[in-house]
VEXVO-650294 format. One record per residue: residue number from 1; x, y negated, z negated of N, C-alpha, C in turn. Coordinates in steps of 0.05 Angstrom, whole numbers, plus 32768, in hexadecimal, padded with zeros to 4 digits. Atoms other than C-alpha are relative to their C-alpha. Example, Ala and Ser with C-alpha at 12.3 -4.5 7.8 and 13.67 -1.06 7.14 Angstrom:
// VEXVO-650294
(1,(8012,8018,8000),(80F6,805A,7F64),(8012,7FE8,8000)) (2,(7FF0,8018,8001),(8111,8015,7F71),(7FF1,7FEA,7FF2)) 
END
This chain:
// VEXVO-650294
(1,(8013,7FEF,800F),(8244,8516,7954),(7FE4,7FFC,800C)) (2,(801B,8002,7FF7),(81FF,8526,796E),(7FED,7FF8,7FEA)) (3,(8013,8008,8015),(81C2,850B,794A),(7FF7,8017,7FEF)) (4,(8007,7FE8,800F),(81AF,8551,7937),(8015,8016,8006)) (5,(7FED,7FE9,7FFC),(81D9,8590,792E),(7FF0,801A,8000)) (6,(800C,7FE6,8001),(81C6,85D7,793B),(800B,800E,7FE8)) (7,(7FF7,7FF1,8018),(81CB,8609,7902),(801B,800C,8004)) (8,(7FE6,7FF3,7FFA),(8207,8629,7925),(8017,7FED,7FFA)) (9,(7FEA,8013,8004),(822F,85E9,791B),(8005,7FFB,7FE2)) (10,(7FFE,8005,801D),(8225,85E8,78D0),(8011,8015,7FF2)) (11,(7FF0,7FED,800E),(825B,8608,78A7),(7FF1,800C,7FE8)) (12,(800D,7FF3,8017),(8244,863B,7874),(800F,7FF8,7FE6)) (13,(7FF4,8008,8019),(8250,8624,782D),(800F,8018,7FF3)) (14,(7FF1,7FEB,800D),(8285,864C,7808),(7FF5,8005,7FE4)) (15,(800C,7FF9,801B),(8275,866F,77C5),(8004,7FEB,7FEB)) (16,(7FFB,8013,8015),(8295,8639,779B),(7FEF,7FE7,8001)) (17,(8012,8017,7FFD),(8262,8606,77B4),(7FE3,8008,7FFB)) (18,(801B,7FF7,8004),(8225,8631,77A7),(7FFA,8001,7FE3)) (19,(8006,8002,801C),(820D,861A,7764),(7FE2,7FFC,7FFC)) (20,(801C,8005,8006),(81C9,8619,7743),(7FFB,7FE3,7FF9)) (21,(8006,801B,8009),(81A7,85D6,773B),(7FFC,7FFF,7FE2)) (22,(8001,8002,801D),(81A8,85BC,76F4),(7FE3,7FFD,7FF5)) (23,(801B,8000,800C),(8168,85CD,76CE),(8001,8006,7FE2)) (24,(7FFC,7FFB,801D),(8182,85CF,7686),(7FEB,7FF0,7FF0)) (25,(8012,800F,8012),(8158,85B8,764B),(8009,7FE3,7FFE)) (26,(7FF5,801B,8002),(8186,857C,7647),(7FF7,7FEF,8018)) (27,(8009,800F,7FE8),(8176,8568,768E),(7FE3,7FFA,8000)) (28,(801D,8005,8002),(812C,8570,7682),(7FFA,7FE9,7FEC)) (29,(8003,8015,8014),(8132,8543,7644),(8007,7FE5,800C)) (30,(7FF8,8019,7FF4),(8157,850E,766B),(7FEC,7FF6,8015)) (31,(8014,8008,7FEC),(8125,850F,76A4),(7FE7,7FF4,7FF2)) (32,(8017,8009,800F),(80ED,8507,7671),(8005,7FE4,7FF5)) (33,(7FF9,801A,800C),(8111,84CC,7650),(7FFF,7FEA,8015)) (34,(7FFE,8014,7FEB),(811C,84A8,7692),(7FE4,7FFA,800C)) (35,(801B,8004,7FF4),(80D3,84B0,76A8),(7FF3,7FE7,7FF4)) (36,(800D,8019,8009),(80B1,846D,76A5),(8013,7FE8,7FFC)) (37,(7FED,8016,8003),(80F1,8444,769F),(8007,7FF2,801A)) (38,(7FFB,800C,7FE6),(80F2,8435,76E9),(801D,7FFE,8006)) (39,(7FE3,8000,7FFC),(813B,8448,76EC),(8008,801C,8006)) (40,(7FF8,7FE5,7FF8),(815E,8482,770D),(801E,8003,7FFC)) (41,(7FE4,7FFA,8001),(81A0,84A4,7704),(8009,800B,801B)) (42,(7FF5,7FF4,7FE8),(81CC,84B4,773F),(8002,801E,7FFD)) (43,(7FFF,7FE3,8005),(81D3,84F8,771F),(7FE7,800E,800A)) (44,(8019,7FF4,7FF7),(818A,8506,772D),(7FFC,7FFC,801E)) (45,(8005,8007,7FE4),(8186,84E3,7771),(8010,8013,8012)) (46,(7FEE,7FEF,7FF0),(81C0,850D,778B),(7FFE,801D,7FF9)) (47,(8002,7FE4,8009),(81AB,854D,7767),(801C,800B,7FFA)) (48,(7FE4,7FFA,8005),(81F3,854F,774D),(8002,801B,7FF1)) (49,(7FFD,7FE6,800E),(8209,8596,7739),(800C,7FFD,7FE4)) (50,(7FF3,8004,801A),(822E,8578,76FE),(7FEE,7FF1,7FEC)) (51,(8012,8011,8010),(81F1,8554,76E2),(7FFD,800A,7FE3)) (52,(8004,7FF5,801B),(81E4,8582,76A7),(8018,7FFC,7FEF)) (53,(7FE8,8002,800F),(822C,8581,7692),(8005,7FE3,7FF7)) (54,(7FFC,801C,8007),(8231,8535,7695),(7FEC,7FF6,7FEC)) (55,(8014,8008,8013),(81EF,8529,7672),(8006,800B,7FE4)) (56,(7FFA,7FF4,8019),(8204,8559,763B),(8017,7FF3,7FF2)) (57,(7FE9,800D,800C),(8245,8533,7631),(7FFB,7FE2,7FFB)) (58,(8007,801B,8006),(8220,84F1,762B),(8007,7FEC,8016)) (59,(7FF9,8010,7FEA),(822F,84D6,7670),(7FEA,8000,8015)) (60,(8013,8002,7FEA),(8201,84BD,76A8),(8008,7FE9,8012)) (61,(7FFA,8015,7FED),(8207,8493,76E7),(7FE6,7FF4,8009)) (62,(8019,800E,7FF9),(81D1,845F,76F2),(8003,7FF0,801A)) (63,(8000,800F,7FE7),(81BF,8440,7735),(7FF0,7FE6,7FFB)) (64,(800D,801A,8004),(81AE,83F5,7731),(7FFD,7FF3,801B)) (65,(8005,8011,7FE8),(8195,83C2,7764),(7FF1,800F,8016)) (66,(8010,7FF2,7FEC),(8165,83F2,7787),(800D,8018,800C)) (67,(7FF6,7FE8,7FF4),(816F,842E,77B3),(8001,7FFE,801F)) (68,(7FFD,8005,7FE4),(8174,840E,77F8),(801A,7FF1,8005)) (69,(7FE5,800B,7FFB),(81BA,8400,7813),(8000,7FEF,8019)) (70,(7FFD,8010,7FE8),(81CD,83CA,7844),(8014,800C,8014)) (71,(7FED,7FF3,7FEE),(8201,83F8,7862),(7FF5,801C,8007)) (72,(800A,7FE7,7FF5),(81F9,8439,7888),(8018,8012,8006)) (73,(7FE9,7FEF,7FFD),(8235,8467,787D),(7FF6,801B,800B)) (74,(8009,7FE8,7FF1),(8232,84A7,78A7),(7FFD,8019,7FEF)) (75,(8001,7FE9,8012),(8238,84D6,786B),(7FEC,7FFD,7FEA)) (76,(8010,8006,8018),(8209,84B5,783A),(7FE2,8002,8005)) (77,(801D,7FFB,7FFD),(81C0,84C7,782E),(7FEF,7FEA,7FF3)) (78,(800F,8017,800B),(81AD,8485,780C),(7FF2,7FF1,8017)) (79,(8010,800E,7FEB),(8176,8460,7832),(800D,7FE6,8008)) (80,(7FF4,8018,7FF5),(818F,8428,785E),(7FEA,7FED,8009)) (81,(8013,8014,7FF7),(8169,83E7,786A),(8002,7FE6,7FF1)) (82,(8001,8019,800E),(8154,83A6,784A),(7FF7,8005,7FE4)) (83,(8007,7FFB,801C),(8156,83AC,77FE),(7FEC,7FEC,7FF5)) (84,(8012,8012,800E),(8122,838E,77D0),(8010,7FEE,7FED)) (85,(7FF3,8011,8014),(8131,8357,779F),(8008,8010,7FE8)) (86,(7FF7,7FF2,8018),(8157,836B,7761),(7FEB,7FFD,7FEA)) (87,(8014,8000,8016),(8127,837E,7728),(800B,7FF2,7FE8)) (88,(7FF6,8010,8017),(812F,834C,76F0),(7FFE,8010,7FE6)) (89,(8002,7FEF,8017),(811B,8383,76BE),(8013,8017,8000)) (90,(7FEF,7FE9,7FFC),(814F,83B3,76D6),(8014,8004,7FE9)) (91,(7FEC,7FFE,8016),(8183,83A4,76A0),(7FF4,800A,7FE6)) (92,(800E,7FF6,8018),(8151,83AE,7669),(7FFA,801E,8002)) (93,(8005,7FE3,7FFC),(813D,83F1,7687),(8019,8010,7FFD)) (94,(7FE6,7FF2,8002),(8186,8404,768B),(8008,8004,7FE3)) (95,(7FF8,7FFE,801C),(8195,83F5,7642),(7FED,8012,7FF1)) (96,(8013,7FEE,800D),(8155,8418,762C),(8006,801D,8006)) (97,(7FF9,7FE5,7FF8),(8169,8456,7653),(8019,800A,7FF1)) (98,(7FE7,7FF8,800D),(81AF,8457,7636),(7FFB,8006,7FE2)) (99,(8006,7FFC,801C),(8193,8451,75EF),(7FF1,801A,7FFC)) (100,(8011,7FE8,8004),(815E,8487,75F8),(800F,801A,8007)) (101,(7FF1,7FE9,7FF8),(818F,84B6,761A),(8018,8005,7FEE)) (102,(7FE9,7FFF,8013),(81C3,84A8,75E3),(801A,8005,800E)) (103,(7FE8,7FFD,7FF0),(81FA,84A1,7616),(8018,7FF3,7FF3)) (104,(7FE7,800B,800A),(8242,8496,7603),(8011,7FF4,8016)) (105,(7FF1,800A,7FE9),(825C,8488,7649),(7FED,7FFB,8017)) (106,(8013,8007,7FEB),(8235,8464,767F),(800F,7FF7,8019)) (107,(7FF6,8009,7FE6),(8246,845D,76C9),(7FEA,7FF1,800E)) (108,(8014,8011,7FF2),(8222,8425,76ED),(8009,7FFC,801D)) (109,(7FF9,8004,7FE4),(8221,8424,7739),(7FE9,7FF4,800F)) (110,(8016,800C,7FF0),(81F7,8407,7771),(8003,8007,801D)) (111,(7FFE,8000,7FE3),(81E7,840A,77BA),(8010,7FE7,8007)) (112,(7FF2,8018,7FF7),(820F,83D8,77E3),(7FEB,7FEB,8006)) (113,(8013,8016,7FFC),(81EB,8395,77E2),(800E,7FE8,800E)) (114,(7FF3,8015,7FF0),(820B,836B,7819),(7FED,7FE8,8003)) (115,(8014,8015,7FFE),(81CA,8342,7818),(8003,7FEB,7FE9)) (116,(7FFC,8013,8017),(81DE,8322,77D5),(801A,7FF1,8003)) (117,(7FE8,8010,7FFC),(8210,82E9,77D4),(801A,800B,7FF4)) (118,(7FE8,7FF4,800D),(823F,830D,77A3),(7FFF,801E,8002)) (119,(8001,7FE3,7FFD),(822C,8353,77B8),(7FF4,800E,7FE7)) (120,(800B,7FF4,8018),(820A,835E,7775),(8013,8000,7FE8)) (121,(7FEC,8000,8015),(8247,8350,774B),(7FF5,7FF5,7FE5)) (122,(800B,800B,8019),(8221,8325,7719),(7FED,8013,7FF2)) (123,(8012,7FEC,800C),(81EE,835C,770E),(8011,8015,7FF1)) (124,(7FED,7FEE,800E),(8227,838C,76FD),(800A,7FF4,7FE6)) (125,(7FF5,800E,8017),(8244,8359,76CE),(7FEB,7FFD,7FEA)) (126,(8016,8003,8013),(8201,834C,76AC),(7FFA,801A,7FF2)) (127,(8005,7FE6,800C),(81F7,8396,76A1),(8015,8007,7FEB)) (128,(7FEA,7FFB,8013),(823B,839D,7680),(7FFC,7FF0,7FE7)) (129,(8003,8012,8017),(822F,8361,7653),(7FE9,800A,7FEE)) (130,(8017,7FF8,800F),(81EA,837A,763D),(8006,801A,7FF1)) (131,(7FF9,7FE6,800C),(8203,83C1,762F),(8013,7FFC,7FE9)) (132,(7FED,8006,8015),(823D,83A5,7607),(7FF2,7FF4,7FE7)) (133,(800F,800C,8016),(820D,837C,75DD),(7FEF,8014,7FF1)) (134,(8014,7FEF,800D),(81DA,83B2,75CF),(800B,801C,7FF8)) (135,(7FF5,7FE5,8006),(8205,83F2,75CF),(801E,7FFE,8001)) (136,(7FE4,8006,7FFF),(824C,83DC,75BE),(8012,8019,8000)) (137,(7FEF,7FE8,8001),(8265,8423,75B4),(8001,800F,801B)) (138,(8001,7FF2,7FE7),(8253,8439,75FA),(8015,7FF6,8014)) (139,(7FEC,8007,7FEC),(828B,843A,762E),(7FF2,7FFC,801B)) (140,(800D,8008,7FE7),(827A,841C,7672),(8013,8001,8017)) (141,(7FF2,7FFF,7FE7),(8293,842D,76B7),(7FEE,7FF5,8015)) (142,(800F,8009,7FE9),(827C,8407,76F4),(800C,800A,801A)) (143,(7FF8,7FF6,7FE5),(827E,8425,773A),(7FF6,7FEC,8014)) (144,(8008,8018,7FF1),(827D,83E8,7767),(8004,8004,801F)) (145,(7FFA,8001,7FE3),(8277,83DC,77B3),(8018,7FED,8004)) (146,(7FE8,8010,7FFA),(82AD,83B3,77D6),(7FFB,7FE2,7FFE)) (147,(8007,801C,8002),(8288,8370,77CE),(800B,7FF1,8018)) (148,(7FF6,800C,7FE7),(82A0,8363,7816),(801B,7FF1,7FFC)) (149,(7FE6,800C,8005),(82E5,8352,77FA),(7FFF,7FE5,7FF0)) (150,(8003,8019,800F),(82C9,8318,77D0),(800E,8002,7FE5)) (151,(7FF0,7FFE,8019),(82FE,8310,7799),(7FF2,7FF2,7FE8)) (152,(800F,800E,8016),(82D2,82DF,7771),(7FEA,8012,7FF5)) (153,(8015,7FED,8009),(829B,8314,776F),(800D,8015,7FEE)) (154,(7FF2,7FEC,8010),(82CC,8348,7756),(8008,7FF5,7FE5)) (155,(7FF7,800C,8019),(82E5,8318,7721),(7FE9,7FFE,7FEC)) (156,(8018,8000,8012),(829E,8313,7705),(7FFF,801A,7FF0)) (157,(8001,7FE6,800D),(82A1,835D,76F5),(8018,8004,7FEE)) (158,(7FE8,7FFD,8010),(82E8,835C,76DC),(7FFE,7FF1,7FE5)) (159,(8001,8012,8018),(82DA,8323,76AB),(7FEF,800B,7FE9)) (160,(8010,7FF5,8015),(82A5,834B,7685),(800C,8019,7FF4)) (161,(7FEF,7FEB,800B),(82D8,8382,7679),(7FF1,801B,7FFC)) (162,(8009,7FE4,8003),(82B6,83C4,7688),(8019,8011,7FFA)) (163,(7FE9,7FEF,8006),(82E1,83FF,7672),(800F,8009,8019)) (164,(7FF4,7FF6,7FE7),(82EC,8416,76BA),(7FF1,7FF2,8017)) (165,(800D,8009,7FE7),(82DF,83F7,76FF),(8009,8014,8015)) (166,(7FFC,7FEC,7FEB),(82D8,842C,7735),(7FF6,7FF5,801A)) (167,(8009,8006,7FE5),(82D5,841F,777F),(8009,8018,8011)) (168,(7FFA,7FE9,7FF0),(82D1,845D,77AA),(8008,7FF9,801D)) (169,(7FF8,8006,7FE4),(82F9,8458,77EA),(7FF3,8014,8013)) (170,(8012,7FED,7FF3),(82D2,8496,7800),(800D,8013,8015)) (171,(7FF6,7FEF,7FEA),(82F7,84AE,783F),(801C,7FF6,8007)) (172,(7FE5,8007,7FF8),(833D,84AF,785C),(8000,7FEA,8015)) (173,(7FFE,8017,7FEF),(8357,8475,7884),(7FFA,8005,801E)) (174,(8004,7FFA,7FE4),(8356,8497,78C8),(7FE3,8003,8008)) (175,(801C,7FFC,7FFA),(830B,84A4,78C3),(7FEE,7FEA,7FF4)) (176,(800F,8014,800F),(82F6,8467,789B),(7FEE,7FEF,8013)) (177,(800F,8012,7FEF),(82E0,843A,78D4),(7FE8,800E,800D)) (178,(8016,7FF2,7FF3),(82B4,8470,78F3),(7FEB,8007,7FEB)) (179,(8013,7FF7,8014),(8295,848A,78B3),(7FF4,7FE9,7FEF)) (180,(8009,8017,800F),(828F,8447,7890),(8002,7FE6,8011)) (181,(7FFC,8016,7FED),(8286,8415,78C9),(7FFC,7FE4,7FF5)) (182,(8004,801B,800B),(826F,83DC,789D),(8013,7FFB,7FE9)) (183,(7FEC,8004,8014),(82A8,83E6,786C),(801B,7FFA,800C)) (184,(7FE5,8006,7FF6),(82F2,83D8,7871),(8014,800C,7FED)) (185,(7FED,7FF2,8010),(832A,8404,7858),(8012,7FEE,7FF0)) (186,(7FED,8013,800C),(835A,83CB,784A),(7FF3,7FEF,7FEA)) (187,(800F,8010,8014),(8325,83A3,7825),(7FFC,8011,7FE7)) (188,(8004,7FEF,8017),(8316,83DE,77F8),(801A,8004,7FF1)) (189,(7FE6,7FFD,800C),(8360,83E9,77EB),(8008,7FE7,7FF1)) (190,(7FF9,8019,800D),(836A,83A0,77DA),(7FEF,7FFC,7FE7)) (191,(8011,8002,8017),(832F,83A1,77AB),(800B,8011,7FE9)) (192,(7FF5,7FEE,8014),(834D,83DC,7786),(801B,7FF5,7FF5)) (193,(7FE7,800C,8009),(8390,83B8,7783),(7FFA,7FE9,7FEC)) (194,(8008,8016,8012),(836D,837B,7763),(7FF6,800B,7FE5)) (195,(8009,7FF4,8019),(834C,83A8,772F),(8018,800A,7FF0)) (196,(7FE8,7FF5,800E),(838E,83CA,771F),(8011,7FEA,7FF4)) (197,(7FF0,8017,800A),(83AD,8385,7714),(7FF2,7FF3,7FE8)) (198,(8010,800C,8016),(8377,8375,76E0),(8004,8012,7FE7)) (199,(7FFE,7FEF,8018),(8372,838F,7698),(7FED,8018,8000)) (200,(8013,7FEB,7FFF),(833B,83BF,76AD),(800B,8018,8010)) (201,(7FF6,7FE7,7FF3),(834A,8408,76C0),(7FF3,8003,801C)) (202,(8009,7FFD,7FE5),(8345,8414,770B),(7FFC,801D,8007)) (203,(8007,7FE5,7FF9),(8327,8452,772B),(7FF5,8000,801D)) (204,(800B,7FFC,7FE6),(8316,846C,7770),(7FFB,801D,8005)) (205,(8006,7FE4,7FF9),(82FE,84AB,7792),(7FFB,8002,801E)) (206,(8006,7FFB,7FE4),(82F7,84CB,77D6),(7FF7,801D,8004)) (207,(8009,7FE5,7FF8),(82D9,8508,77F8),(8011,800A,8017)) (208,(7FF1,7FF3,7FEA),(82FA,8539,7827),(7FEE,8015,800C)) (209,(8011,7FED,7FF1),(82DD,8567,785B),(7FF3,7FF5,8019)) (210,(800C,800E,7FE9),(82CC,8535,7892),(800E,8008,801A)) (211,(7FF0,7FFB,7FE9),(8302,854D,78C1),(801B,7FF3,7FFF)) (212,(7FE6,800C,8004),(833E,852A,78A4),(8016,8015,7FFF)) (213,(7FE9,7FEE,8002),(8383,8548,78A5),(800B,7FFF,7FE3)) (214,(7FF2,8000,801A),(83AD,855A,7868),(8010,7FE7,7FFD)) (215,(7FEF,8019,8000),(83DB,8520,787A),(7FEE,7FE8,7FFA)) (216,(8013,8016,8005),(839E,84F1,7879),(7FFB,7FFE,7FE2)) (217,(8006,7FFF,801D),(838F,8507,7831),(8017,7FF6,7FF0)) (218,(7FE8,8008,800F),(83D6,84FF,7819),(8005,7FE2,8004)) (219,(7FFC,801C,7FFA),(83D9,84BB,783B),(7FED,7FEF,7FEE)) (220,(8014,800F,8010),(839A,84A4,7816),(8009,8001,7FE2)) (221,(7FF6,7FFF,801C),(83B6,84BD,77D3),(8017,7FEC,7FFC)) (222,(7FEA,8013,8001),(83F5,8495,77E2),(7FF6,7FE3,7FFF)) (223,(800B,801B,7FFF),(83CD,8457,77F3),(7FF4,7FF8,7FE5)) (224,(800D,8007,8019),(83A5,845A,77B3),(8015,7FFE,7FEA)) (225,(7FEB,8002,8014),(83E4,8466,778A),(800F,7FE5,8004)) (226,(7FF1,8018,7FFA),(8405,842A,77AD),(7FF3,7FE7,7FF4)) (227,(800D,8017,800D),(83D0,83FB,778F),(7FFB,8005,7FE3)) (228,(8000,7FFA,801D),(83D9,841A,774A),(7FE5,8009,7FF6)) (229,(801A,7FF5,800A),(8394,843B,7747),(8006,8014,7FEA)) (230,(7FFA,7FF0,8017),(8392,845D,7704),(7FF3,801C,8000)) (231,(8010,7FE7,8001),(835C,8493,770C),(7FF6,8007,801C)) (232,(8008,7FF7,7FE6),(8347,84BD,7747),(7FEE,8018,7FFF)) (233,(8011,7FE8,7FFD),(8310,84EE,775B),(8001,8008,801E)) (234,(8000,7FF5,7FE5),(8313,851B,7798),(7FEC,8017,8001)) (235,(8016,7FEC,7FFE),(82D6,8544,77AD),(7FFB,8009,801C)) (236,(8008,7FF5,7FE6),(82B9,856D,77E6),(7FE8,7FF1,800B)) (237,(8017,800B,7FF2),(828C,854A,7818),(7FEC,8016,8007)) (238,(8016,7FED,7FF8),(8249,856E,7821),(7FEB,7FF0,800F)) (239,(8012,800D,7FEE),(821C,855A,785A),(7FE4,7FFF,7FF5)) (240,(801A,8002,800C),(81DA,853F,783F),(7FE9,800A,8012)) (241,(8014,7FF7,7FED),(81B0,854B,787E),(800D,8004,801B)) (242,(7FF6,7FFC,7FE5),(81B8,855E,78C7),(8007,7FE6,800F)) (243,(7FFB,801A,7FF3),(81B9,8514,78D9),(801B,7FF5,7FF8)) (244,(7FE7,800B,800A),(81F9,8509,78B2),(8019,800E,800B)) (245,(7FE6,7FF6,7FF6),(8242,8515,78C2),(8004,801D,7FF7)) (246,(7FFD,7FE4,8007),(8250,8560,78C4),(8019,8006,7FEF)) (247,(7FE8,7FF6,800F),(827F,8584,7894),(8012,800E,8013)) (248,(7FED,7FF4,7FEE),(82BE,8596,78B9),(8010,8016,7FF1)) (249,(7FF1,7FEC,8010),(82DE,85BE,7880),(7FF7,8000,7FE3)) (250,(8004,7FFE,801D),(82CF,85D8,783B),(801B,8008,7FF4)) (251,(7FE6,7FFB,800C),(830F,85D3,7813),(7FFE,8013,7FE9)) (252,(7FFF,7FEC,8016),(8322,860B,77E4),(8008,7FF2,7FE6)) (253,(7FF8,800C,801A),(8328,85FC,7799),(801E,7FFE,7FFC)) (254,(7FE3,8002,8003),(8372,860B,779E),(800C,7FE8,800F)) (255,(7FF7,8018,7FF2),(837A,85D3,77D1),(7FFA,7FE7,7FF0)) (256,(8006,8017,8012),(8357,85A3,77A2),(8014,7FFE,7FE9)) (257,(7FEC,7FFF,8015),(8386,85B9,776B),(801B,7FF5,8009)) (258,(7FE7,800B,7FF6),(83C1,85A9,7797),(7FFF,7FE2,8003)) (259,(8003,801D,7FFD),(83A7,8563,77A7),(8001,7FF3,7FE5)) (260,(7FFF,800B,801B),(839D,8558,775D),(801C,7FFE,7FF6)) (261,(7FE4,8000,8009),(83E5,856A,774D),(8010,7FEB,800F)) (262,(7FF2,8014,7FF0),(83FE,853E,7786),(7FF9,7FE4,7FF5)) (263,(8008,801A,800A),(83D5,8503,776B),(800D,7FFA,7FE5)) (264,(7FF2,8005,801A),(83F2,850C,7725),(801D,7FF9,8005)) (265,(7FE4,8006,7FF9),(8437,850C,7744),(8004,7FE4,800A)) (266,(7FFF,801B,7FF6),(8427,84CA,7764),(7FFB,7FEB,7FEB)) (267,(8003,8013,8016),(8418,84AB,7720),(7FE4,7FFA,7FF6)) (268,(801B,8005,800A),(83CD,84AE,7717),(7FFE,8009,7FE3)) (269,(8003,7FFA,801C),(83B9,84AF,76CD),(7FED,8017,7FFC)) (270,(8014,7FEB,8003),(837D,84DD,76D6),(7FF5,8007,801C)) (271,(8009,7FF7,7FE6),(8366,8507,7711),(7FEC,8017,7FFC)) (272,(8013,7FEA,7FFE),(8328,8532,771D),(7FFF,8008,801E)) (273,(7FFF,7FF8,7FE4),(832D,855B,775D),(7FF4,801C,8002)) (274,(800D,7FE6,7FFE),(82FE,8594,7770),(7FE8,7FFF,8012)) (275,(8017,7FFF,7FED),(82C6,85AA,779F),(7FE7,7FF2,7FF6)) (276,(8018,800C,800A),(828F,8592,7771),(8004,7FE5,7FF1)) (277,(7FF9,8019,800D),(82B2,8554,7757),(7FF1,7FE8,800D)) (278,(800C,8019,7FF7),(828B,8512,775D),(800E,7FEA,7FF1)) (279,(7FF0,8016,800A),(82A4,84CD,774B),(7FFD,7FFC,7FE2)) (280,(8004,8004,801D),(8287,84CE,7704),(8006,801A,7FF0)) (281,(7FFC,7FE6,800E),(829B,8516,76F4),(8016,7FFD,7FEB)) (282,(7FED,8002,8017),(82BE,8519,76AF),(8009,7FE4,7FFB)) (283,(7FF8,801C,8004),(82BE,84CD,76AD),(8006,7FFA,7FE3)) (284,(7FFC,8005,801C),(82B7,84CD,7662),(801A,800D,7FF6)) (285,(7FE7,7FF2,8007),(82F0,8500,765B),(8018,7FEF,8008)) (286,(7FEA,8011,7FF7),(831C,84D2,7684),(8004,7FE8,7FEE)) (287,(7FFE,8017,8011),(830C,849B,7654),(8011,8004,7FE7)) (288,(7FF0,7FFB,8017),(8333,84BE,761E),(801E,8000,8007)) (289,(7FE4,8001,7FF7),(8373,84BB,7648),(800A,7FE4,7FFF)) (290,(7FF3,801A,8002),(83A0,8481,7638),(8017,7FFD,8014)) 
END
């Protein structure tokens, strides 16, 4: 892939991906509430097209431990570099935001922090504990990095019993090493297996449209099913900038529907699959599935 692409190389977005950005009154209220709390939602940072729907249903995804990632995946628009120290007031800001937004379901995620001894696992655990203490009715999902395969770090998160532990495998195996050079497919799969072996619900997600084959996608669904992953999200990759990996294909909604049916046949408890699906889409709805 060249550093820059010409406009001729960029695929035209199909009609089902052309959506208006969310500017509902609910979104305005949420933005106003967050102002001054020194805390951001992934929903806002990514300008997620589902933001208004999720906010209205009492769900939001918060980014902790800063906004600079120690890794540099070829599809991701998060800034790469040396992160700052973890803000000791971050957990208080998080709980304040959840209270003011009157959220019923919270997703907590982070940039990858390979600079921290446990990858930030203790920060995740502390957030869960504080939220449980202050807002016991709120359900909590954590979307964690791979912790470099550190099982003791993962155990810190499991022990505080969030409702769901999500780790996105992101891309198919055949393209993993190139798109996620600092990650490891087998490490991610083993982490998901360890979560599935715990009392906490396991979840993962991936994007398609990088240039993978249909067989690659089916293989990945099989791999996730083999480690007893309970919940799954499948969404369309959309290139953030010309510097990022180009979109090779925009999958039709009917193809996403087919992958969803296949995943259910493989034993997943809950599946969201569609062009605009992100890892936290309908997360609260999934929480009602036993």
